[in-house]
C-alpha positions in Angstrom: 0.0 0.0 0.0 2.9 2.4 1.0 4.6 1.7 -2.4 1.4 2.5 -4.3 1.0 5.9 -2.5 4.6 6.7 -3.3 4.1 5.9 -7.0 0.9 8.0 -7.0 2.8 10.9 -5.4 5.6 10.7 -7.9 3.1 10.6 -10.7 1.3 13.7 -9.4 4.5 15.6 -9.1 5.4 14.8 -12.7 1.9 15.8 -13.9 1.9 19.2 -12.2 5.5 19.9 -13.1 5.1 19.0 -16.8 4.4 22.5 -18.2 7.5 23.8 -16.4 9.7 20.9 -17.6 8.6 21.3 -21.2 9.4 25.1 -21.1 13.0 24.3 -20.1 15.6 24.5 -22.9 17.3 21.5 -21.6 14.1 19.4 -21.7 14.7 18.1 -25.2 18.1 16.8 -24.2 16.6 15.1 -21.2 13.8 13.7 -23.4 16.4 12.4 -25.9 18.3 10.7 -23.1 15.1 9.1 -21.8 14.3 7.7 -25.2 17.8 6.2 -25.4 17.3 4.6 -22.0 13.9 3.2 -23.1 15.7 1.3 -25.8 17.9 -0.4 -23.2 16.4 -4.0 -22.9 17.3 -4.3 -19.2 15.6 -1.0 -18.3 12.6 -1.9 -20.4 12.2 -5.2 -18.6 12.5 -3.4 -15.3 9.8 -0.9 -16.2 7.5 -3.7 -17.4 8.1 -5.5 -14.0 7.2 -2.3 -12.1 4.1 -1.8 -14.3 3.0 -5.4 -13.7 3.5 -5.0 -10.0 1.4 -1.9 -9.9 -1.4 -3.6 -11.9 -1.3 -6.6 -9.6 -1.5 -4.3 -6.5 -4.4 -2.4 -7.9 -6.2 -5.8 -8.7 -5.6 -6.9 -5.1 -7.0 -3.7 -3.7 -10.1 -4.0 -5.9 -10.5 -7.6 -4.8 -10.2 -6.6 -1.2 -12.8 -3.8 -1.7 -15.2 -6.3 -3.2 -14.7 -8.7 -0.2 -15.3 -5.8 2.2 -18.4 -4.7 0.3 -19.8 -8.2 0.3 -19.1 -8.7 4.0 -21.1 -5.5 4.8 -24.2 -7.1 3.3 -26.4 -8.8 6.0 -26.9 -12.5 5.5 -30.4 -13.6 4.3 -32.2 -15.3 7.2 -32.4 -19.1 6.5 -36.0 -20.3 6.0 -36.7 -24.0 6.8 -37.7 -26.1 3.9 -41.2 -27.6 4.2 -41.6 -31.3 4.9 -42.7 -32.7 1.5 -45.2 -35.5 1.4 -45.3 -37.9 -1.5 -48.8 -37.6 -3.1 -50.9 -40.8 -3.0 -53.0 -40.2 -6.0 -51.5 -37.3 -8.0 -48.3 -37.8 -9.9 -46.8 -34.5 -8.6 -47.3 -31.8 -6.0 -45.3 -28.6 -5.3 -44.9 -27.5 -1.7 -47.6 -30.1 -1.0 -50.0 -28.2 -3.3 -51.6 -29.8 -6.3 -53.7 -28.8 -9.4 -57.3 -28.5 -8.3 -56.6 -27.4 -4.7 -58.7 -24.5 -3.4 -57.0 -21.1 -3.1 -58.3 -20.7 0.5 -56.4 -23.9 1.5 -53.3 -22.9 -0.3 -53.1 -19.5 1.4 -53.9 -21.0 4.7 -50.7 -22.9 4.3 -48.5 -20.4 2.4 -50.0 -17.0 3.5 -50.6 -14.1 1.2 -48.6 -13.8 -2.1 -45.6 -11.5 -2.3 -46.6 -10.5 -5.9 -49.5 -11.0 -8.3 -48.9 -10.4 -12.0 -50.5 -11.2 -15.3 -49.2 -14.3 -17.2 -49.4 -15.6 -20.8 -52.6 -17.6 -20.0 -54.6 -14.6 -19.1 -54.6 -15.5 -15.5 -52.3 -14.3 -12.7 -49.2 -15.8 -11.2 -49.3 -15.5 -7.4 -45.7 -15.7 -6.1 -45.2 -17.2 -2.7 -41.9 -17.1 -0.9 -39.9 -15.9 2.1 -36.9 -13.8 0.8 -37.2 -15.9 -2.4 -36.8 -19.1 -0.4 -39.4 -21.9 -0.9 -40.4 -20.0 -4.1 -43.4 -21.1 -6.1 -45.9 -19.4 -8.4 -49.6 -20.5 -8.5 -52.4 -19.6 -10.9 -56.1 -19.8 -10.0 -59.2 -20.3 -12.2 -62.5 -18.4 -11.8 -63.6 -21.2 -9.5 -60.8 -20.3 -7.0 -58.9 -23.6 -7.7 -55.3 -24.1 -8.7 -54.9 -24.5 -12.5 -51.2 -23.8 -12.8 -48.0 -24.0 -10.8 -44.2 -23.5 -11.1 -41.1 -23.8 -9.0 -37.4 -23.8 -9.5 -36.6 -24.9 -6.0 -36.6 -28.1 -4.0 -40.3 -28.3 -3.5 -41.3 -31.1 -5.9 -42.8 -34.3 -4.6 -44.1 -37.3 -6.6 -45.5 -40.7 -6.1 -42.8 -42.2 -8.3 -39.8 -40.7 -6.6 -39.0 -37.9 -9.1 -37.7 -34.8 -7.3 -35.6 -31.7 -7.7 -32.1 -32.9 -8.8 -33.3 -36.2 -10.3 -31.4 -37.2 -13.5 -33.2 -37.0 -16.8 -32.8 -40.7 -17.3 -34.8 -41.3 -14.1 -37.6 -39.1 -15.3 -37.8 -41.0 -18.6 -37.7 -44.4 -16.8 -40.6 -43.4 -14.6 -42.7 -41.3 -17.1 -41.8 -42.8 -20.4 -41.2 -40.8 -23.6 -42.3 -37.2 -23.5 -44.7 -35.5 -25.9 -43.2 -34.4 -29.2 -46.0 -32.0 -30.0 -49.0 -30.3 -28.5 -52.4 -30.0 -30.2 -54.5 -26.9 -29.9 -57.8 -27.1 -31.8 -56.7 -28.1 -35.4 -53.1 -26.9 -34.9 -50.2 -29.0 -33.8 -47.2 -27.2 -32.1 -44.0 -29.3 -32.6 -41.4 -29.2 -29.8 -37.8 -28.7 -30.8 -35.7 -31.9 -30.8 -32.8 -30.1 -29.1 -34.4 -28.7 -25.9 -33.7 -28.5 -22.2 -37.2 -29.7 -21.1 -39.7 -32.4 -21.6 -43.5 -32.2 -21.6 -45.7 -35.0 -20.2 -49.5 -35.3 -19.9 -50.4 -36.5 -16.4 -53.6 -36.2 -14.3 -55.3 -33.8 -16.7 -52.4 -31.5 -16.8 -49.4 -30.7 -18.9 -46.2 -31.1 -16.9 -43.1 -29.5 -18.2 -39.9 -30.7 -16.5 -36.8 -28.4 -17.0 -33.3 -29.8 -16.9 -30.0 -28.1 -15.9 -27.4 -29.1 -18.5 -24.7 -27.5 -16.3 -25.6 -30.0 -13.5 -25.6 -33.2 -15.6 -29.2 -32.7 -17.0 -30.9 -33.0 -13.6 -34.4 -31.6 -12.8 -34.1 -27.9 -12.0 -37.7 -26.7 -12.4 -41.3 -27.9 -13.0 -44.3 -26.2 -14.5 -47.8 -27.7 -14.3 -50.7 -26.3 -16.3 -54.2 -27.8 -16.4 -55.4 -29.1 -19.8 -58.3 -26.6 -19.7 -56.0 -23.7 -19.0 -53.6 -24.7 -21.7 -56.3 -25.2 -24.3 -57.8 -21.8 -23.5 -54.6 -20.2 -24.8 -55.4 -19.8 -28.5 -51.9 -19.6 -30.0 -48.2 -19.9 -29.3 -47.9 -16.2 -28.3 -50.4 -14.2 -26.2 -51.7 -10.9 -27.4 -49.4 -8.1 -26.3 -50.6 -5.8 -23.6 -49.0 -3.4 -21.2 -50.1 -5.6 -18.3 -48.5 -8.6 -19.8 -45.3 -6.7 -20.5 -45.1 -5.7 -16.8 -46.0 -9.1 -15.7 -43.2 -10.7 -17.7 -40.8 -8.1 -16.3 -41.5 -8.8 -12.7 -41.8 -12.5 -13.2 -38.3 -12.7 -14.7 -37.0 -10.6 -11.9 -38.5 -13.0 -9.3 -37.2 -16.1 -11.1 -33.7 -14.6 -11.2 -33.7 -14.0 -7.5 -35.1 -17.5 -6.8 -32.2 -18.9 -8.7 -29.6 -16.7 -6.9 -31.0 -17.9 -3.5 -30.7 -21.5 -4.7 -27.0 -20.8 -5.2 -26.3 -19.1 -1.9 -26.2 -15.6 -3.4 -27.7 -12.3 -2.3 -31.0 -11.0 -3.5 -31.0 -8.3 -6.3 -32.9 -5.1 -5.8 -35.4 -3.9 -8.4 -34.2 -0.7 -10.2 -36.8 1.4 -12.2 -34.1 3.6 -13.8 -32.3 0.7 -15.5 -35.7 -1.0 -16.3 -36.3 1.9 -18.6 -32.9 1.4 -20.3 -33.8 -2.3 -20.7 -37.3 -1.5 -22.1 -35.9 0.9 -24.7 -33.4 -1.7 -26.0 -36.2 -4.4 -26.2 -38.4 -2.0 -28.0 -35.6 -1.0 -30.4 -34.9 -4.7 -31.2 -38.6 -5.4 -31.7 -39.1 -2.4 -34.0 -36.0 -2.7 -36.1 -36.0 -6.6 -36.2 -32.6 -7.4 -34.8 -31.3 -9.3 -31.8 -28.0 -8.2 -30.3 -26.4 -6.6 -27.3 -25.0 -3.9 -29.7 -27.7 -1.7 -31.2 -27.8 -0.5 -34.8 -26.1 2.7 -33.7 -23.2 0.8 -32.4 -24.0 1.3 -28.7 -23.1 -1.4 -26.1 -25.2 -2.0 -23.0 -22.7 0.1 -21.1 -23.1 2.9 -23.5 -26.9 2.9 -23.2 -26.7 2.8 -19.4 -24.2 5.7 -19.4 -26.5 7.6 -21.8 -29.3 7.2 -19.2 -27.0 8.6 -16.5 -26.6 5.3 -14.7 -23.3 5.1 -12.9 -22.0 1.7 -12.2 -18.9 -0.1 -11.0 -19.9 -3.4 -12.7 -22.7 -4.2 -15.1 -24.0 -6.9 -17.4 -26.9 -7.7 -19.8 -28.9 -10.7 -20.7 -31.2 -11.0 -23.8 -33.8 -13.5 -24.7 -36.2 -13.6 -27.7 -39.0 -15.8 -28.9 -39.9 -17.7 -25.7 -43.6 -17.4 -24.9 -43.1 -16.8 -21.2 -40.7 -15.5 -18.6 -40.4 -19.0 -17.3 -39.1 -20.4 -20.6 -36.9 -17.4 -21.1 -35.3 -17.8 -17.6 -34.7 -21.5 -17.9 -33.1 -20.9 -21.3 -30.8 -18.2 -19.9 -29.8 -20.5 -17.0 -28.7 -23.1 -19.6 -26.6 -20.6 -21.5 -23.2 -20.3 -19.7 -22.6 -16.5 -20.3 -26.2 -15.6 -19.3 -26.0 -17.9 -16.3 -22.8 -16.2 -15.1 -24.7 -12.9 -15.1 -27.6 -14.3 -13.2 -25.3 -15.8 -10.6 -22.6 -13.1 -10.4 -22.0 -12.2 -6.7 -20.9 -8.6 -7.6 -24.3 -7.5 -8.9 -26.8 -5.7 -6.6 -29.5 -4.3 -8.8 -31.6 -5.5 -11.8 -34.1 -4.0 -14.1 -36.0 -6.1 -16.7 -37.5 -4.6 -19.9 -39.9 -6.4 -22.3 -41.3 -5.4 -25.7 -43.3 -7.3 -28.3 -42.7 -7.8 -32.0 -45.4 -7.7 -34.7 -46.5 -11.3 -34.0 -46.6 -10.7 -30.2 -43.3 -12.4 -29.8 -41.5 -11.0 -26.6 -38.0 -9.5 -26.4 -36.5 -9.7 -22.9 -33.7 -7.5 -21.7 -32.1 -7.9 -18.3 -29.7 -5.2 -17.1 -27.7 -6.0 -14.0 -25.4 -3.6 -12.2 -23.9 -2.2 -9.0 -23.9 1.5 -8.4 -20.5 3.1 -8.4 -19.6 4.3 -4.9 -18.7 8.0 -4.8 
């Protein structure tokens, strides 16, 4: 540390003395001698070593600053996992809740939701959790009964032993071959052959099991949608509305925090200012029909944030396009290494999500992560 301050002091003296040095008649002679010395290989090597030492010291100081900053953050209180009971009749339950259960019974067990937001089925996702632990989202029909569920945490129970972390091979052994297509009216929607999820039809519901390819293709999340709710959705994409846009934004934010908690990381705060930056980029991509972190004016995510007067010490961006929901967008991002690293980066503190829709109602998702620069 003392060496660094000495170097900074010398640098400051040279900086402020420069005009006087350059005005001196002997300066050119000194400059010529310095150029000659620079050509000396031994001196050049020594200067490189000093430069590398300074860079290493600065890196160590930055690292220490990050460690101190992280240590200042209070730990998230640990919430006990519920005792899961294997269902006797249903194939699956989540947090001991199943399709068809009454909302009154669910909320007697789970309490009030932390957030309610519009989803792609025209219903609402009710998000239940405690500091994003024991996280699940539930949809209710007009009759007040559960018609949709999702979790990306260890809350899955089944009568055949499938659970969070089960290998894909085990799922196929127990459930057989997944669906290759889904029929809606007279239209068939074909699933991609190369995908990170399987869809099964069980107990009058469509069960989508997502796999984490970075954890040996093990079960990482599950979505259950009743057949009636799925068939009520007329097409692949849902008609774009402002309510759906905001719903997708907050859902992707919640899913990101649930994944961070899964990995022992801190919870990100929501940031309205950077949400506007993200929204503008999604809208620009949708309007001009491109998909890239760099816009058609050559601006990077960091350029766009700076333009919106967002000061940051570290920042990152995730993009997704074409998935019909925030759930599918998030699971896809978690299976993409670079995007996953942003989601699970310990240095980030804030997140804003911006969504826009293309001409066929296809959503564009932009996530902007950052930490405010300390002044």
